[in-house]
C-alpha positions in Angstrom: 0.0 0.0 0.0 1.4 3.4 -1.0 0.7 6.4 1.3 2.7 9.1 -0.5 4.1 9.7 -4.0 7.3 11.0 -2.4 8.5 8.6 0.3 10.2 10.2 3.3 13.9 10.3 3.3 15.9 7.9 5.5 15.7 8.7 9.1 12.4 10.6 8.8 9.8 9.7 11.4 6.3 9.3 10.2 3.7 11.4 12.1 1.3 9.7 14.4 -2.2 10.6 15.5 -1.0 13.2 18.0 0.9 15.1 15.3 -1.7 15.3 12.5 -4.6 17.9 12.4 -7.8 16.9 14.0 -9.8 19.2 11.7 -9.5 20.9 8.4 -12.7 22.9 8.8 -14.9 20.2 7.3 -14.4 17.2 9.6 -14.1 17.1 13.4 -12.4 14.3 15.3 -14.7 12.1 17.2 -13.1 9.0 18.6 -16.0 7.0 20.1 -14.1 3.9 21.4 -17.4 2.1 21.6 -19.2 5.0 23.4 -21.8 7.3 21.8 -20.6 10.9 21.4 -21.8 13.6 23.7 -20.7 16.6 21.7 -20.4 17.0 18.0 -19.8 20.2 16.1 -18.9 19.2 12.6 -22.1 17.7 11.2 -23.2 18.8 7.7 -26.9 18.7 8.7 -28.8 18.3 11.9 -29.9 14.7 11.2 -26.3 13.3 11.0 -25.7 13.6 14.8 -28.7 11.6 15.9 -28.2 9.1 13.0 -24.6 8.4 14.2 -25.8 7.9 17.8 -28.6 5.6 16.7 -26.2 3.4 14.8 -23.5 3.3 17.5 -25.9 2.8 20.4 -27.7 -0.1 18.8 -24.6 -2.0 17.5 -22.5 -1.6 20.7 -23.8 -4.9 22.4 -22.9 -6.8 19.2 -19.4 -5.3 19.0 -18.8 -6.2 22.7 -19.8 -9.8 21.9 -17.5 -9.9 18.9 -14.7 -8.3 20.8 -14.9 -9.5 24.4 -11.3 -8.1 25.0 -12.6 -4.6 24.1 -10.1 -4.3 21.2 -12.1 -2.3 18.7 -12.6 1.3 17.7 -15.6 3.2 16.3 -14.9 6.5 14.6 -17.3 9.3 13.7 -15.9 12.1 11.5 -12.5 10.9 12.5 -9.8 11.6 9.9 -8.4 8.4 8.4 -4.9 9.4 7.2 -3.8 7.3 4.2 -0.9 9.3 2.8 1.5 12.1 3.7 0.6 15.4 2.0 1.1 19.1 2.4 -1.1 20.2 4.0 -1.6 17.0 5.9 -5.5 17.2 5.8 -5.4 16.4 2.1 -4.2 13.0 2.9 -7.2 12.1 5.0 -10.8 11.0 4.6 -13.3 11.5 7.4 -16.3 9.2 7.0 -19.4 9.8 9.0 -18.9 6.4 10.6 -16.5 3.5 10.6 -15.6 0.4 12.6 -12.2 -1.2 13.0 -11.8 -4.6 14.8 -8.6 -5.8 16.5 -7.3 -2.4 17.5 -7.1 -0.8 21.0 -9.7 1.9 21.7 -7.0 4.2 22.8 -3.3 4.6 22.0 -0.8 5.0 24.8 -3.7 6.0 27.1 -4.9 8.7 24.8 -8.1 8.9 22.8 -7.4 8.9 19.1 -7.3 12.3 17.4 -7.1 10.5 14.0 -6.8 7.1 12.6 -3.4 6.7 10.9 -3.0 3.7 8.5 0.8 3.7 8.5 0.6 3.5 12.3 -2.3 1.1 12.7 -2.1 -1.1 9.5 -5.6 -2.5 10.0 -8.2 -1.0 7.6 -11.8 -0.3 8.9 -14.1 -3.2 8.2 -17.0 -0.9 7.3 -17.2 2.8 6.3 -20.4 4.8 6.2 -21.1 8.1 4.4 -24.2 10.2 5.0 -25.0 12.2 1.8 -25.8 15.9 2.4 -25.5 17.0 -1.3 -26.2 15.2 -4.5 -24.1 12.1 -3.7 -21.5 12.8 -6.3 -18.8 13.3 -3.6 -19.5 9.9 -2.0 -19.4 8.2 -5.5 -16.4 10.0 -6.9 -14.0 7.4 -8.5 -11.4 10.0 -9.5 -7.9 8.4 -8.7 -6.2 9.9 -5.7 -9.0 12.3 -5.1 -12.5 10.7 -5.0 -13.9 9.2 -1.8 -15.1 6.0 -3.6 -11.7 5.4 -5.2 -9.8 6.0 -2.0 -11.9 3.7 0.1 -11.7 1.0 -2.6 -8.2 1.3 -3.9 -6.2 2.7 -1.0 -7.9 2.2 2.4 -9.6 -0.9 1.0 -12.3 -1.2 3.5 -14.3 -4.4 2.9 -17.7 -2.7 3.1 -18.8 0.8 2.1 -22.3 2.2 2.7 -23.8 5.4 1.2 -26.9 6.6 2.9 -29.2 9.3 1.4 -31.9 10.3 3.9 -33.6 12.6 1.3 -34.0 9.8 -1.1 -34.7 7.2 1.5 -32.0 5.0 0.0 -28.8 3.1 1.0 -26.2 1.5 -1.2 -23.8 -1.0 0.2 -20.6 -2.1 -1.7 -18.4 -5.1 -0.9 -14.8 -5.3 -1.9 -14.6 -8.3 -4.1 -11.6 -9.1 -6.3 -10.1 -5.7 -5.5 -13.1 -3.7 -6.6 -16.4 -2.6 -5.0 -19.4 -4.6 -6.1 -22.9 -3.3 -5.3 -24.6 -5.7 -3.0 -28.2 -6.8 -3.7 -30.7 -6.4 -0.9 -32.1 -9.5 0.7 -35.8 -10.4 0.9 -36.2 -7.9 3.8 -34.6 -5.1 1.8 -31.5 -5.3 4.0 -27.8 -5.7 3.2 -26.0 -8.5 5.2 -22.6 -7.5 6.7 -21.4 -11.1 7.1 -18.3 -10.5 9.3 -20.5 -8.7 11.9 -23.4 -11.2 11.6 -25.9 -8.3 11.1 -27.8 -6.5 8.4 -27.9 -2.8 7.4 -31.1 -1.2 6.1 -33.7 1.5 6.4 -36.2 1.8 9.2 -39.1 4.3 8.9 -39.9 5.5 12.4 -39.5 8.2 15.0 -36.2 8.8 16.7 -35.3 11.9 18.7 -38.6 13.5 17.8 -38.1 13.1 14.0 -40.0 10.7 11.7 -37.5 9.7 9.0 -36.2 6.7 7.1 -33.3 6.1 9.5 -30.3 3.9 8.8 -30.4 0.9 11.2 -29.0 -2.5 12.0 -30.8 -5.9 12.2 -29.6 -9.3 13.2 -29.5 -12.1 10.5 -33.0 -13.2 11.6 -34.5 -9.8 10.8 -34.8 -8.6 14.4 -34.1 -4.9 14.8 -31.1 -4.1 17.0 -32.5 -1.7 19.7 -31.0 1.3 21.3 -30.5 1.4 25.0 -33.6 3.6 25.4 -35.6 1.1 23.3 -34.4 -1.8 25.3 -35.3 0.0 28.5 -38.8 0.7 27.1 -39.2 -2.9 26.0 -38.2 -4.1 29.5 -40.7 -1.6 31.0 -43.5 -2.9 28.8 -42.5 -6.5 29.7 -42.6 -5.7 33.4 -45.9 -4.0 33.0 -47.4 -7.0 31.3 -46.0 -9.3 34.0 -47.6 -7.1 36.6 -51.0 -7.1 34.8 -50.8 -10.9 34.5 -50.0 -11.2 38.2 -52.9 -9.0 39.1 -55.3 -11.0 36.9 -54.1 -14.2 38.6 -54.7 -12.6 42.1 -58.2 -11.5 41.1 -59.0 -15.0 39.7 -57.7 -16.6 43.0 -59.8 -14.2 45.0 -63.0 -15.0 43.0 -62.3 -18.8 43.4 -61.8 -18.3 47.2 -65.1 -16.4 47.4 -67.0 -19.1 45.5 -65.6 -21.9 47.7 -66.6 -20.1 50.9 -70.1 -19.5 49.5 -70.3 -23.3 49.3 -69.1 -23.7 52.9 -65.6 -24.8 51.9 -62.6 -23.2 53.3 -59.9 -22.9 50.6 -57.1 -24.1 53.0 -58.9 -27.4 53.4 
């Protein structure tokens, strides 16, 4: 893999994540390390922040199962540096979301300010881009410049998803034979991400007070992966149903006791 057209001279130390810019004015570093973000200032539209939280919150239990040692990283608008340029920001892409297995969530006790391929070596397993324009930027195949080309030919992330909320559409590409192939949707209209054992698709519903076609995860049986809030609400409803059933059983027992006593029979007997 080539990161620069002009390799550094002998003795040159390659920069790491602490030495490269966190922002070029268009992307803002957000190292999640498996935890949803609290503050985000670089979103291109209001919907991107809740969308990122929704995806991260719901997939976290799966990632913890897949990585019981905690060795994984989730990035959101985090610069992935793939070559050395001047200025440095031109050698980075900052997807709206990505997941990398088998890497520590922090480096030398520090939260990542960027993800540096010549320091990490492991490419993200999946990269997601949320379209805010016409989608041409996310589909740009221009060598050494276009996002699509860089993800496919340089970073070589196995799965690349392009989500357009305004068109209620998502495209998922898989790297096959060195090139991205557009994945067909399954019978549920979802796109299986086999290494994660989950599916990616669109869910029409309300989240954070907005009714939209949200990008969401499902398991391979078609069960929606819930957020922490949704899991809590599901548990509350389950507990409420259990309480209602218990109350119905108590009322039934009381009626039976009254009927037996009317017949001169003590229930204890």
